[in-house]
C-alpha angles and dihedrals in degrees: 000000000000093000090049093053093050092050090052094052097044094045098048101039100060088048092054093047091069103062102202123192114268128204120253091237090061093051103042147013132226113252111252094014098102141117129257129230119237131196138182145167120231149145130264116209136187098050117154097240092301097109134106122303108231092218091062097031107037088164089070092056090051091049092048094047089050092049092050093047090053089052091051096257115135111206137168127222091250091060093054101083101124125133092195098088132067134187112235144179115234122203133184142165117236104212120222115273090014106166130214110277096024118121134232135188120258134199122216126201131175124243101187131053097287110144098208143004094204111138095008130136125215112229120222104301125180116223119212134193130220089278091062094243122129111243102168144009123224131205136145148089118314125232102211118213096220146011137237130205118190131187135171097285104009144049129196121199126187118188120335107310093174091071133052146151138247111209110222086350099147130059121214113242101170131040129218108238116232120165106209095172094061101050119108099189140008134199124231108215116202118222091217109033112228130151095216094053090044095054093045088055089050091050093046091051094047093046093050093049092039092227140072102272098136133055132178113245099179140329093293104032138066120181121217117198112204090189088075091061100051124220102000137143105254088209092058092046092051092049088053092047099048090056097055113107130224136171107250121223114209131181117258110265141182114197119196124188106199096193098056097026090237122156121194116188126195122227098249098051111128132180127210123221108297139152120227130198122177133176139163123240115197126188116191120186125182136170122229108171117200122216115221109210117192122225119271115279091013122131095230128114130240106249136179117230116204117230125186123194115201121186124183116194123187109198114209096237118182099316112213117338115182123206104206119210128332111337141155124268089232089062091052093046088049090052093046089049089053091056093054095252108165121232094252093051089046089054089056092047092053091047089051093048088051093050089050089058094242095109107083098198144079105272110211120189123193 
């Protein structure tokens, strides 16, 4: 874990030090040019006994009966006792400007007690948007993201076999209307709001068109006026704008992942003068009861005497370490690594430095 932490810091910081220009399309999105989320409720067939149990998932039985009736098969409830089907929720993202007949990827997840979707096939499932209209229809073989093996007294699961994907598994049936030719202006929405980056995008656009067609509205929005360009094709203008390059300016951040012990440090993170002391206090309590046995022919009783052993250990830690003057967080982390501080302890140190007001950055803990 110590080596992993050092590799992450050493690999990321030199890359961040050289702030290379970035395309506008990688920093922002055009307002209104976005995708739409789709969702549907369907049935997966062809499972090898790993599907829903109708007793615990009665909705699966209703869905299967409805499917068979639409296909002209008349069945009774007693005849539906298969474990080869599963009810699922199907999700997809409809990209902007998707045309009828184009195909998109879909994700499939169980909602009953099915154990695996391995080998299953999704039956024709309509996908709806938030407005209630059907925009795509999904169907196809599922690629499960895991596997499960079960015996009489044990079960081994690898990955998540109850969910999977169908590449290009849905066909678009309805288009989202967007009139490009009739728009007079469009807003550029930054993914990470920052006044400096927004003004740099404004300057780059005005410099490229040699006139004032862009204006910064706030830290996350730049407005582009097409009327200043005369009779132009908006699509060509946006294609020209999204390939302009600027140097982004982001806030200093430190991101900590508690689960994995990973620390990611931004380029501009700085620390004021501070002294750090860290140690580890360990309390161990164990029970070791003793049995008191009376002498032979004595009239005593055998009793159990409780005995508790408590041990308190205070590990030395790093003692006091002083960071003199303004320095980068990477220098501090390298120093703590050299002292043998473990990642979990390093996370606690960084949180304490931030609480003391000496860490000049946003601390994000996940």
